[in-house]
C-alpha positions as CSV (number, residue, x, y, z in Angstrom):
1,M,12.5,-18.2,22.2
2,K,9.3,-16.2,21.9
3,I,7.2,-15.7,18.7
4,I,5.1,-12.6,18.3
5,D,2.3,-12.8,15.7
6,L,2.3,-9.6,13.6
7,T,-0.6,-10.7,11.3
8,L,-4.2,-9.3,11.1
9,P,-6.9,-11.9,10.4
10,L,-8.5,-12.2,7.0
11,Y,-12.4,-12.4,7.1
12,S,-15.4,-11.6,5.1
13,G,-16.4,-7.9,5.3
14,M,-13.1,-6.8,6.8
15,P,-11.9,-3.2,6.0
16,V,-10.2,-2.8,2.6
17,F,-8.7,0.2,0.8
18,P,-11.6,2.4,-0.3
19,G,-12.9,1.3,-3.7
20,D,-11.2,-2.1,-3.6
21,P,-13.3,-5.3,-3.8
22,E,-14.5,-6.7,-0.5
23,V,-12.9,-9.8,1.0
24,S,-15.1,-12.9,0.9
25,I,-14.4,-16.2,2.6
26,E,-17.3,-18.7,2.3
27,L,-17.7,-22.3,3.4
28,V,-18.2,-24.3,0.2
29,A,-17.9,-27.8,1.6
30,T,-18.8,-29.2,5.0
31,L,-17.7,-32.2,7.0
32,E,-21.4,-33.3,7.4
33,K,-22.3,-33.0,3.7
34,D,-19.0,-33.6,1.8
35,G,-16.8,-35.4,4.3
36,W,-14.4,-32.4,4.6
37,N,-14.5,-28.6,5.3
38,M,-13.3,-26.2,2.7
39,R,-13.6,-22.5,2.2
40,R,-13.3,-20.4,-0.9
41,M,-11.4,-17.1,-0.6
42,Q,-11.7,-13.9,-2.7
43,V,-9.0,-11.6,-1.4
44,N,-6.9,-8.8,-2.9
45,T,-3.1,-9.1,-2.8
46,H,-3.0,-5.9,-0.7
47,D,-5.6,-6.7,2.1
48,A,-4.9,-7.2,5.8
49,T,-1.2,-7.8,6.7
50,H,0.6,-7.8,3.3
51,M,3.7,-6.9,1.5
52,N,4.4,-4.8,-1.6
53,V,7.1,-5.3,-4.3
54,P,7.9,-2.7,-7.0
55,I,5.6,-3.9,-9.7
56,H,2.7,-2.8,-7.4
57,M,3.3,0.8,-8.5
58,V,6.3,0.8,-10.8
59,A,6.1,-0.1,-14.5
60,G,8.6,-2.8,-15.2
61,G,9.4,-3.2,-11.5
62,K,10.3,-6.5,-9.9
63,N,7.5,-8.9,-9.1
64,L,7.4,-11.7,-6.5
65,D,9.1,-14.2,-8.8
66,D,12.2,-12.0,-8.8
67,Y,13.0,-12.6,-5.1
68,S,14.3,-15.5,-3.1
69,L,12.6,-16.5,0.2
70,E,15.6,-15.0,2.1
71,T,14.5,-11.6,1.0
72,F,11.3,-11.8,3.1
73,C,13.0,-12.5,6.5
74,G,15.9,-11.3,8.4
75,P,17.2,-9.3,11.4
76,A,15.0,-6.3,12.1
77,K,14.8,-3.3,14.4
78,I,12.2,-0.9,15.6
79,Y,12.9,2.4,13.9
80,M,14.4,4.9,16.3
81,P,14.6,8.5,15.0
82,D,18.0,9.1,16.7
83,A,19.7,5.8,15.7
84,P,21.3,5.5,12.3
85,M,19.7,2.9,9.9
86,E,21.8,0.0,8.6
87,P,21.3,-1.8,5.3
88,S,21.7,-5.2,6.9
89,F,18.5,-4.8,8.9
90,G,14.8,-4.4,8.2
91,Y,13.0,-1.6,10.0
92,I,9.5,-1.7,11.5
93,F,7.8,1.6,12.2
94,R,5.9,1.0,15.4
95,D,5.5,4.5,16.9
96,R,5.3,6.7,13.8
97,N,4.5,6.7,10.1
98,I,7.1,7.2,7.4
99,D,7.2,10.8,6.3
100,T,9.2,12.4,3.4
101,A,12.4,13.0,5.5
102,I,12.4,9.4,6.7
103,A,11.8,8.1,3.2
104,E,14.9,10.0,2.0
105,E,16.9,8.3,4.7
106,I,15.5,4.9,3.7
107,K,16.3,5.5,0.1
108,K,20.0,6.3,1.0
109,V,20.5,3.4,3.4
110,K,18.4,0.8,1.5
111,P,17.5,-1.5,4.4
112,R,16.4,-5.1,3.8
113,F,12.7,-4.0,4.1
114,V,10.5,-1.6,5.9
115,G,7.1,-2.2,7.6
116,I,4.5,-0.1,9.2
117,S,2.2,-0.8,12.1
118,S,-1.5,-1.3,11.5
119,E,-1.9,2.0,13.3
120,Y,-0.7,3.9,10.2
121,E,-1.4,4.0,6.5
122,W,1.1,4.6,3.7
123,D,1.2,8.0,2.0
124,I,0.7,6.8,-1.6
125,E,3.5,9.0,-3.0
126,I,6.0,7.9,-0.4
127,E,5.0,4.3,-0.9
128,K,5.6,4.6,-4.7
129,D,8.8,6.5,-4.2
130,L,10.2,3.7,-2.0
131,L,9.1,1.1,-4.5
132,V,10.9,2.9,-7.3
133,T,14.0,2.5,-5.2
134,G,13.3,-1.2,-4.8
135,I,12.4,-1.1,-1.1
136,I,10.1,-4.0,-0.1
137,Q,7.3,-2.9,2.2
138,Y,5.1,-4.6,4.8
139,E,1.7,-3.0,5.7
140,H,-0.8,-3.4,8.5
141,L,1.5,-5.2,10.9
142,A,-0.4,-6.1,14.1
143,N,0.9,-6.3,17.7
144,T,3.9,-4.1,17.0
145,A,3.7,-2.7,20.6
146,E,5.0,-6.2,21.8
147,L,8.2,-6.0,19.7
148,P,11.5,-5.4,21.4
149,E,14.1,-3.1,19.8
150,N,15.8,-6.1,18.0
151,F,14.2,-9.3,16.6
152,F,14.2,-11.7,13.6
153,F,11.3,-10.9,11.2
154,Y,9.5,-13.3,8.9
155,G,6.9,-12.0,6.4
156,M,6.4,-14.8,3.8
157,P,4.2,-14.0,0.8
158,L,2.2,-16.6,-1.1
159,K,3.9,-17.8,-4.2
160,I,1.8,-15.8,-6.6
161,K,3.2,-15.9,-10.2
162,E,4.2,-12.4,-11.3
163,G,2.7,-11.1,-8.0
164,D,2.6,-7.4,-7.1
165,G,2.3,-8.2,-3.4
166,S,0.7,-10.8,-1.2
167,P,-1.0,-11.3,2.1
168,V,1.6,-12.6,4.5
169,R,1.8,-14.4,7.8
170,A,4.2,-12.1,9.5
171,F,5.9,-12.8,12.9
172,A,8.9,-11.9,14.9
173,V,11.2,-14.3,16.7
174,V,12.7,-13.0,19.9
175,D,15.5,-14.7,21.9
């Protein structure tokens, strides 16, 4: 078994969506002074490697509370343009972004989830269109070049009450 980490690190001053508040991670207690180390984080739910659920862009859409943990993991494949999509798999877009034609295919098939490499950025209208359809999305996935065609994906969000998304620790398990 091999595990491939698909997660970008969180750190102060990291790139965020233009206009969003900066990420801040500061040391607030130290081993020497307090007897333990502790950091305080200020991070947006859509920074670094993260996932989106419908309420992110859809009025009355589902939030994190509406999903079971099984939703955030499952068999996955690298999207291949000439291969038909199947609803029982999640699809990771490693080599291309999701355009309007691909979004139409995703809406018809309704895969478990879709994710895009950190090499790409969602087109906001396509992102919203897929969320309206209920498609869970992962963004800023790292190390996607290491993924084989088939793998088991995990992208677990924090348990944020009524959350619109969450940073995730995403990884792939390969046999």
